[in-house]
C-alpha positions as CSV (number, residue, x, y, z in Angstrom):
1,X,0.5,32.0,-0.5
2,X,-0.4,34.2,-3.5
3,X,0.4,37.9,-2.8
4,X,-0.6,40.7,-5.0
5,X,1.6,43.6,-6.2
6,X,0.1,45.7,-3.4
7,X,1.1,43.1,-0.8
8,X,-2.3,41.6,-0.2
9,X,-3.1,37.9,0.0
10,X,-5.4,36.8,-2.8
11,X,-7.6,33.9,-3.6
12,X,-6.7,32.7,-7.1
13,X,-8.6,29.5,-7.3
14,X,-12.1,28.8,-8.6
15,X,-14.5,25.9,-9.0
16,X,-12.7,25.3,-12.3
17,X,-9.7,24.2,-10.4
18,X,-11.3,21.1,-8.9
19,X,-8.9,18.2,-9.5
20,X,-5.8,20.4,-9.2
21,X,-3.3,20.6,-6.4
22,X,-3.7,23.8,-4.4
23,X,-2.3,25.6,-1.4
24,X,-5.0,27.4,0.7
25,X,-5.0,29.6,3.7
26,X,-8.2,30.1,5.7
27,X,-9.4,31.8,8.8
28,X,-9.9,29.8,11.9
29,X,-13.3,30.9,13.3
30,X,-12.7,30.1,16.9
31,X,-8.9,30.0,17.0
32,X,-6.6,31.5,19.6
33,X,-5.4,35.1,19.1
34,X,-2.0,33.9,17.9
35,X,-3.3,31.3,15.5
36,X,-5.9,33.0,13.3
37,X,-5.1,31.1,10.1
38,X,-4.5,27.6,9.0
39,X,-2.8,26.3,5.8
40,X,-3.8,23.2,3.8
41,X,-2.0,21.7,0.8
42,X,-3.6,19.0,-1.3
43,X,-5.9,18.3,-4.2
44,X,-9.1,20.3,-4.5
45,X,-11.6,17.5,-4.8
46,X,-14.9,19.4,-4.7
47,X,-16.3,22.9,-4.2
48,X,-20.0,22.7,-3.5
49,X,-22.5,24.8,-1.6
50,X,-19.8,27.2,-0.4
51,X,-17.5,24.4,1.0
52,X,-14.2,23.3,-0.4
53,X,-13.0,19.7,0.1
54,X,-9.2,19.4,-0.1
55,X,-7.6,15.9,0.1
56,X,-4.1,15.7,1.6
57,X,-1.4,13.4,0.5
58,X,-2.3,10.8,3.2
59,X,-5.9,10.7,2.0
60,X,-7.4,12.8,4.8
61,X,-10.0,15.3,3.6
62,X,-10.2,18.8,5.0
63,X,-13.3,21.0,4.6
64,X,-12.9,24.7,4.2
65,X,-15.7,27.3,4.1
66,X,-15.5,29.5,1.1
67,X,-16.2,32.5,3.3
68,X,-13.1,31.7,5.4
69,X,-10.7,31.7,2.5
70,X,-7.9,34.2,2.8
71,X,-5.6,33.1,0.0
72,X,-5.2,30.2,-2.4
73,X,-3.4,29.2,-5.5
74,X,-2.8,26.2,-7.8
75,X,0.6,24.6,-7.3
76,X,2.5,21.9,-9.2
77,X,0.8,18.5,-9.3
78,X,3.4,16.8,-7.1
79,X,6.3,17.9,-5.0
80,X,9.8,17.2,-6.3
81,X,11.2,13.9,-5.2
82,X,14.3,14.0,-3.0
83,X,15.0,10.2,-2.9
84,X,14.3,7.2,-4.9
85,X,13.8,6.4,-8.6
86,X,11.5,8.5,-10.7
87,X,8.2,6.8,-11.5
88,X,4.6,7.7,-12.3
89,X,1.7,6.5,-10.1
90,X,0.2,4.5,-13.0
91,X,3.5,2.6,-13.6
92,X,3.8,1.6,-10.0
93,X,0.2,0.7,-9.7
94,X,0.5,-1.7,-12.6
95,X,3.7,-3.1,-11.4
96,X,2.3,-3.7,-7.9
97,X,-0.8,-5.3,-9.4
98,X,1.2,-7.8,-11.5
99,X,3.1,-8.8,-8.4
100,X,-0.1,-9.7,-6.5
101,X,-2.4,-11.1,-9.1
102,X,-6.0,-12.2,-8.5
103,X,-7.4,-15.6,-9.4
104,X,-10.2,-13.9,-11.3
105,X,-10.6,-10.5,-13.0
106,X,-12.9,-8.7,-15.4
107,X,-12.6,-5.3,-17.1
108,X,-15.1,-2.5,-16.7
109,X,-13.8,0.0,-19.2
110,X,-10.3,0.9,-17.8
111,X,-11.2,-0.4,-14.4
112,X,-10.1,-3.9,-13.4
113,X,-12.4,-5.9,-11.0
114,X,-10.2,-8.4,-9.1
115,X,-11.1,-11.4,-6.9
116,X,-9.2,-14.1,-5.1
117,X,-11.6,-15.9,-2.8
118,X,-11.7,-19.3,-1.3
119,X,-13.3,-21.2,1.5
120,X,-10.9,-20.0,4.2
121,X,-7.6,-21.4,5.7
122,X,-6.9,-25.0,4.7
123,X,-6.0,-26.1,8.2
124,X,-8.0,-23.7,10.2
125,X,-5.0,-22.4,12.1
126,X,-4.9,-19.2,14.1
127,X,-3.7,-16.0,12.6
128,X,0.0,-15.3,12.9
129,X,1.9,-12.1,13.7
130,X,1.7,-9.3,11.2
131,X,4.7,-8.6,8.9
132,X,6.0,-5.1,8.1
133,X,3.4,-3.4,5.9
134,X,0.7,-6.0,6.2
135,X,-2.1,-7.3,8.5
136,X,-2.9,-10.8,9.8
137,X,-5.6,-13.1,8.6
138,X,-8.8,-11.9,10.2
139,X,-11.8,-13.8,11.5
140,X,-14.6,-13.5,9.0
141,X,-18.2,-14.5,8.6
142,X,-19.7,-16.4,5.7
143,X,-18.4,-19.1,3.4
144,X,-16.1,-17.0,1.2
145,X,-12.9,-15.4,2.3
146,X,-11.0,-12.9,0.1
147,X,-7.2,-13.2,0.4
148,X,-6.1,-9.5,0.9
149,X,-7.9,-6.4,-0.3
150,X,-5.3,-5.9,-3.0
151,X,-6.5,-9.1,-4.7
152,X,-10.2,-8.4,-4.0
153,X,-10.7,-4.8,-5.0
154,X,-11.2,-2.7,-8.1
155,X,-8.1,-1.1,-9.6
156,X,-9.5,2.1,-11.3
157,X,-6.7,3.2,-13.7
158,X,-8.8,5.4,-16.0
159,X,-12.4,5.7,-17.1
160,X,-14.9,2.9,-16.4
161,X,-16.7,3.8,-19.7
162,X,-20.0,4.5,-17.9
163,X,-21.2,7.1,-15.4
164,X,-19.7,6.7,-11.9
165,X,-23.0,5.6,-10.2
166,X,-23.6,3.0,-12.9
167,X,-20.0,1.7,-12.5
168,X,-20.3,1.4,-8.8
169,X,-23.6,-0.5,-9.1
170,X,-21.9,-2.9,-11.5
171,X,-19.0,-3.3,-9.0
172,X,-21.2,-4.1,-6.1
173,X,-23.2,-6.6,-8.2
174,X,-20.0,-8.3,-9.4
175,X,-18.6,-8.8,-5.9
176,X,-21.9,-9.8,-4.4
177,X,-22.2,-12.6,-7.0
178,X,-18.9,-13.9,-5.5
179,X,-19.9,-13.6,-1.9
180,X,-17.5,-10.8,-1.3
181,X,-17.7,-7.1,-0.2
182,X,-17.1,-4.5,-2.8
183,X,-13.8,-2.5,-2.4
184,X,-12.3,0.1,-4.6
185,X,-8.5,0.8,-4.3
186,X,-7.5,4.5,-4.8
187,X,-4.3,6.4,-4.3
188,X,-3.3,9.9,-3.2
189,X,-0.2,12.0,-3.0
190,X,1.4,11.8,-6.4
191,X,0.7,13.1,-9.9
192,X,-2.1,11.1,-11.5
193,X,-3.5,9.7,-8.3
194,X,-7.3,9.5,-7.5
195,X,-8.1,12.1,-4.9
196,X,-11.3,13.1,-6.8
197,X,-12.5,9.5,-7.1
198,X,-11.9,9.0,-3.3
199,X,-13.9,12.1,-2.5
200,X,-16.8,10.9,-4.8
201,X,-16.8,7.5,-3.0
202,X,-17.0,9.2,0.4
203,X,-19.9,11.4,-0.8
204,X,-21.7,8.1,-1.7
205,X,-21.1,6.6,1.7
206,X,-18.1,4.3,0.9
207,X,-15.9,3.9,3.9
208,X,-12.1,4.2,3.8
209,X,-10.9,1.2,5.9
210,X,-7.2,0.8,5.3
211,X,-4.4,3.2,4.3
212,X,-0.9,2.2,3.4
213,X,2.0,3.7,1.5
214,X,4.1,2.5,-1.5
215,X,7.8,3.3,-1.0
216,X,10.5,3.2,-3.7
217,X,14.3,3.0,-3.5
218,X,17.4,2.1,-5.4
219,X,18.1,-1.6,-5.7
220,X,21.9,-1.5,-5.5
221,X,21.9,0.1,-2.0
222,X,19.6,-2.7,-0.7
223,X,21.9,-5.4,-2.2
224,X,24.8,-3.7,-0.3
225,X,22.9,-3.1,2.9
226,X,24.7,-3.8,6.1
227,X,23.6,-5.1,9.5
228,X,20.9,-3.3,11.5
229,X,22.1,-0.9,14.2
230,X,21.7,-2.9,17.3
231,X,22.9,-6.5,17.5
232,X,24.7,-6.6,14.1
233,X,24.2,-9.2,11.4
234,X,24.8,-12.7,12.8
235,X,27.7,-14.7,11.4
236,X,27.0,-17.6,9.1
237,X,23.5,-16.5,7.9
238,X,22.6,-18.5,4.8
239,X,19.7,-17.1,2.8
240,X,18.1,-19.8,0.6
241,X,16.3,-18.7,-2.6
242,X,13.5,-20.7,-4.2
243,X,10.9,-20.3,-6.9
244,X,8.2,-21.8,-4.7
245,X,6.9,-21.2,-1.2
246,X,7.5,-24.5,0.4
247,X,6.1,-25.8,3.7
248,X,9.1,-24.4,5.7
249,X,8.5,-20.9,4.2
250,X,4.8,-21.1,4.9
251,X,5.5,-22.1,8.5
252,X,6.8,-18.6,9.1
253,X,4.3,-16.8,6.9
254,X,2.0,-14.9,9.2
255,X,-1.2,-16.2,7.6
256,X,-1.1,-19.7,9.0
257,X,-3.4,-22.1,7.2
258,X,-2.9,-20.4,3.8
259,X,-5.6,-21.5,1.3
260,X,-5.0,-22.8,-2.2
261,X,-6.2,-19.4,-3.5
262,X,-3.6,-17.6,-1.3
263,X,-0.9,-19.9,-2.7
264,X,-1.8,-18.9,-6.2
265,X,-1.6,-15.2,-5.3
266,X,1.7,-15.7,-3.6
267,X,3.1,-17.4,-6.6
268,X,1.9,-14.9,-9.1
269,X,4.1,-12.4,-10.9
270,X,6.6,-12.2,-13.8
271,X,9.6,-13.6,-11.8
272,X,8.9,-14.6,-8.2
273,X,11.5,-15.5,-5.6
274,X,11.1,-16.7,-2.0
275,X,13.9,-16.3,0.6
276,X,14.3,-18.4,3.7
277,X,16.8,-18.3,6.6
278,X,16.5,-21.7,8.3
279,X,15.9,-22.0,12.0
280,X,19.1,-21.8,13.9
281,X,21.0,-19.6,11.4
282,X,20.1,-16.4,13.1
283,X,20.3,-17.4,16.7
284,X,23.2,-17.0,19.1
285,X,23.6,-20.8,19.6
286,X,21.7,-22.4,16.7
287,X,20.6,-26.0,17.2
288,X,16.9,-25.4,16.4
289,X,14.7,-28.5,15.9
290,X,14.6,-29.8,12.3
291,X,10.9,-29.0,12.0
292,X,11.1,-25.5,13.5
293,X,9.8,-22.6,11.5
294,X,12.5,-20.6,9.6
295,X,14.2,-17.7,11.4
296,X,13.2,-15.3,8.6
297,X,11.5,-15.2,5.2
298,X,10.8,-12.8,2.3
299,X,9.3,-12.6,-1.1
300,X,10.4,-10.6,-4.2
301,X,8.9,-10.2,-7.6
302,X,11.1,-9.0,-10.5
303,X,9.3,-7.1,-13.2
304,X,11.5,-5.2,-15.7
305,X,13.4,-2.5,-13.9
306,X,11.4,-3.1,-10.7
307,X,11.8,-5.5,-7.8
308,X,8.9,-5.6,-5.3
309,X,9.5,-6.8,-1.7
310,X,6.8,-8.4,0.5
311,X,6.3,-10.9,3.3
312,X,9.6,-10.0,5.0
313,X,9.1,-11.7,8.4
314,X,11.4,-12.6,11.3
315,X,11.0,-14.9,14.3
316,X,10.1,-12.4,17.1
317,X,12.9,-13.9,19.3
318,X,15.5,-13.1,16.6
319,X,14.6,-9.5,15.7
320,X,17.1,-6.7,15.6
321,X,19.8,-9.2,14.5
322,X,20.0,-8.1,10.8
323,X,17.9,-11.0,9.4
324,X,15.4,-8.8,7.6
325,X,18.3,-6.9,6.0
326,X,20.0,-10.1,5.0
327,X,16.8,-11.5,3.4
328,X,16.2,-8.3,1.4
329,X,19.9,-8.0,0.4
330,X,19.9,-11.6,-1.0
331,X,16.7,-11.0,-2.9
332,X,18.0,-7.7,-4.2
333,X,21.2,-9.3,-5.5
334,X,19.1,-11.8,-7.4
335,X,16.9,-9.1,-8.8
336,X,20.0,-7.2,-10.0
337,X,21.2,-10.3,-11.8
338,X,17.8,-10.3,-13.7
339,X,18.3,-6.7,-14.8
340,X,16.2,-4.8,-12.2
341,X,17.5,-1.4,-10.8
342,X,14.7,0.0,-8.7
343,X,12.7,-1.4,-5.7
344,X,9.3,-0.9,-4.2
345,X,7.4,-2.2,-1.2
346,X,4.2,-1.4,0.7
347,X,4.1,-0.4,4.4
348,X,1.3,0.7,6.7
349,X,1.4,4.2,8.3
350,X,1.6,2.9,11.9
351,X,4.4,0.4,11.3
352,X,7.1,2.5,12.8
353,X,9.7,-0.4,13.0
354,X,9.4,-1.3,9.3
355,X,9.4,2.3,8.2
356,X,12.6,3.0,10.1
357,X,14.3,-0.1,8.6
358,X,13.2,0.9,5.0
359,X,14.3,4.5,5.5
360,X,17.8,3.3,6.5
361,X,17.8,1.2,3.4
362,X,17.2,4.2,1.2
363,X,13.4,3.9,0.6
364,X,11.1,6.9,0.5
365,X,7.3,7.2,0.2
366,X,5.9,7.6,-3.3
367,X,2.2,7.7,-2.7
368,X,-0.5,6.4,-0.3
369,X,-3.2,4.0,-1.3
370,X,-6.6,3.3,0.3
371,X,-9.3,0.7,0.2
372,X,-12.9,2.0,0.2
373,X,-15.7,-0.4,1.1
374,X,-19.2,-0.1,-0.2
375,X,-21.8,1.0,2.3
376,X,-24.3,-1.4,3.9
377,X,-22.8,-4.5,2.4
378,X,-24.1,-7.8,3.7
379,X,-21.2,-9.8,2.1
380,X,-18.5,-11.4,4.2
381,X,-15.3,-9.3,4.8
382,X,-11.9,-9.9,3.4
383,X,-9.0,-11.1,5.5
384,X,-8.2,-7.6,6.8
385,X,-5.0,-7.1,4.7
386,X,-4.4,-4.1,2.4
């Protein structure tokens, strides 16, 4: 908190500081005697009609009455990183977008409108189990199905070139023409992220549906990763690498009945690799049927210094045996061979098992990202994935 030479707390922020990261202390009107004050750190996203809106790193907005302010000051745009490679939000957002490309896109100034929609799963199979950091294929209404929000949302890296309301009208029209709901992807928690845009969307009735985090780590430590704590890495695990997602790989992928559109998204990126551990390689006795789904799979996209990991999935009966670690290590070694040195992945906030694994491998959160859905949309929903 800001303290004057006389030892008093001072409020040293004004409406001119909207868009900056601040630290604020305010009075709790009905708090207990021992807890009169509360502190909030985040980006000051608005200051209207005597109320401050501060957006925390995880995207949560906190409202503070101006009359309750006790102290406040502007602080550095982002806290110093303790782990992982240095990177800007914009660099990582562009790398992540190249690793999960839409089938169709259009520019609106510096915004990119993205779509990857088809007629739904090609075999009508039921949804599979979610993988770390992602959600299963969801039941949807209507003839068009968007494969993940990431491939069916606006990536707003800059100015749309028109006033915000005009831009959002154009966005809603573009997605409605494709039979899809309108989503805008924003980020919070790092320098250059879009807390102010998120607050403006909320003011206009857009709803934040999904929040996940992008984590970064050093690639060499992943390549050298050992077995998971309990059970140990099984002997004789053979991780097969391929440039394509074959039928065996897709048999383990949690979105059963993947559409042709989904296959295009999965295969997109500068240098894409798919990893497979065949059925029987991770079990205590082996001998799985020839047509059994693989024991584990994974996907990696190499793009310059970055290697992005996704779709790391393990047979539920074979978890805690080191298979996820083995898959990621094999992919990391291939990425190192191609000149990469840093790694990234996306994980949801409530996926405790995945977060624990990635923490052990040296990953740390860089920023959170969110998908805002337009209000009162009559278009069909996407597949439920971030």
